[in-house]
KOLLUM-419816 format. One line per 2 residues: number of its first residue (from 1); for each residue y, z, x of N, C-alpha, C. Coordinates in steps of 0.2 Angstrom, whole numbers, m for minus. Layout:
BEGIN
NUM	Y:Z:X:Y:Z:X:Y:Z:X; ...
end
This chain:
BEGIN
1	412:505:460:411:501:467:403:501:468; 401:497:469:394:496:474:394:495:480
3	390:498:484:391:497:492:384:492:494; 385:490:502:380:486:502:382:481:506
5	379:473:504:381:469:509:386:465:506; 389:467:499:392:462:495:399:464:498
7	404:458:498:412:458:500:416:462:494; 420:467:498:424:470:492:430:464:492
9	433:463:485:438:459:483:444:463:484; 450:462:486:455:464:485:462:463:481
11	462:465:475:468:464:470:475:463:473; 480:459:472:486:459:474:490:463:471
13	493:465:475:497:472:474:506:470:477; 510:474:474:517:472:475:519:477:483
15	514:480:486:517:484:491:515:479:498; 518:479:503:520:475:509:512:476:511
17	511:483:513:504:483:517:500:487:511; 498:483:507:492:486:503:486:489:506
19	485:496:502:480:499:506:477:501:500; 470:503:502:464:504:498:461:511:499
21	454:511:498:450:519:499:449:519:507; 451:524:508:448:525:516:442:528:518
23	439:528:523:432:530:524:434:534:532; 435:540:532:437:543:539:429:545:543
25	429:543:549:424:545:554:425:546:560; 424:553:562:427:558:567:420:557:573
27	423:556:579:419:556:585:424:560:590; 418:562:595:421:566:602:424:557:605
29	432:558:608:432:552:609:430:551:618; 426:545:618:422:544:624:423:537:626
31	424:535:632:425:529:635:419:523:633; 413:526:632:407:522:630:407:520:622
33	409:526:618:411:524:609:417:520:610; 423:521:615:428:515:614:427:508:614
35	422:509:619:418:500:621:414:498:618; 410:503:614:404:498:611:404:500:603
37	404:507:601:402:510:594:408:507:591; 415:509:592:420:507:590:422:499:586
39	421:494:592:421:487:590:415:486:586; 409:488:586:404:486:580:407:490:573
41	410:496:572:411:499:565:417:495:563; 422:493:567:427:487:565:425:481:564
43	420:479:566:417:471:564:414:473:557; 409:479:557:406:481:550:411:481:545
45	417:484:547:422:484:541:426:476:540; 428:473:544:430:465:542:424:463:537
47	417:463:541:414:459:537:411:461:530; 413:467:527:413:470:523:420:468:517
49	424:463:520:431:462:518:436:468:518; 434:473:521:439:479:523:443:477:528
51	447:483:530:452:482:535:455:488:539; 456:487:544:458:495:548:464:498:545
53	465:504:547:471:507:543:475:507:549; 483:503:550:486:504:557:489:510:557
55	491:514:553:494:521:554:489:524:559; 483:524:558:477:528:562:474:526:565
57	474:518:568:471:514:574:473:515:579; 471:514:586:472:514:593:470:508:596
59	467:504:592:463:499:596:464:492:592; 467:490:586:466:486:582:469:478:587
61	468:474:585:471:468:589:477:465:584; 482:463:588:486:457:585:484:454:579
63	479:449:581:475:444:577:472:446:569; 468:454:572:465:457:568:470:460:561
65	476:463:565:482:465:560:484:459:556; 485:454:559:488:449:554:484:445:550
67	477:445:551:473:445:546:472:447:540; 471:454:542:470:460:536:476:462:533
69	482:461:536:488:462:532:493:455:531; 491:449:528:496:444:528:501:443:527
71	505:450:523:512:451:522:516:453:528; 513:453:534:516:458:540:524:455:542
73	524:448:539:531:446:542:536:449:536; 535:451:530:539:455:526:541:461:528
75	535:465:533:536:471:534:542:470:541; 539:466:545:542:464:551:551:464:548
77	552:461:543:558:459:541:562:464:540; 559:470:537:562:476:536:564:481:541
79	560:481:547:559:484:553:566:483:558; 568:490:557:575:492:561:572:489:569
81	577:484:571:575:483:578:576:487:584; 579:492:582:581:497:587:574:503:587
83	570:501:583:563:504:581:557:501:583; 552:504:587:547:499:587:541:506:591
85	535:507:587:531:509:589:525:506:595; 521:511:596:517:508:602:511:502:598
87	510:504:593:508:501:589:509:494:588; 515:495:586:519:486:583:520:482:590
89	519:486:596:521:482:601:515:479:604; 509:482:602:502:481:604:500:474:599
91	502:474:593:499:470:590:504:465:586; 510:464:590:517:459:587:517:455:595
93	517:448:592:516:442:598:523:444:602
end
């Protein structure tokens, strides 16, 4: 894989939520980072054709989730209605 400003193409997969290679960055959580740096990093990921990892995310929007994971309706169909995480409450309409 070559890095740079080229877009990464994702191959179709059998999984409902297709995952790829991950990059983890650890920062001390501050309000300033949450309001300025994290949105910029998220934009860089989207511009590169990547997506955020929902299980580790604390601020992804519903529109970002649905765009990054177009098969989300298949996942919702499998979900037990009596179970709902804070993440799912935040990103679902």
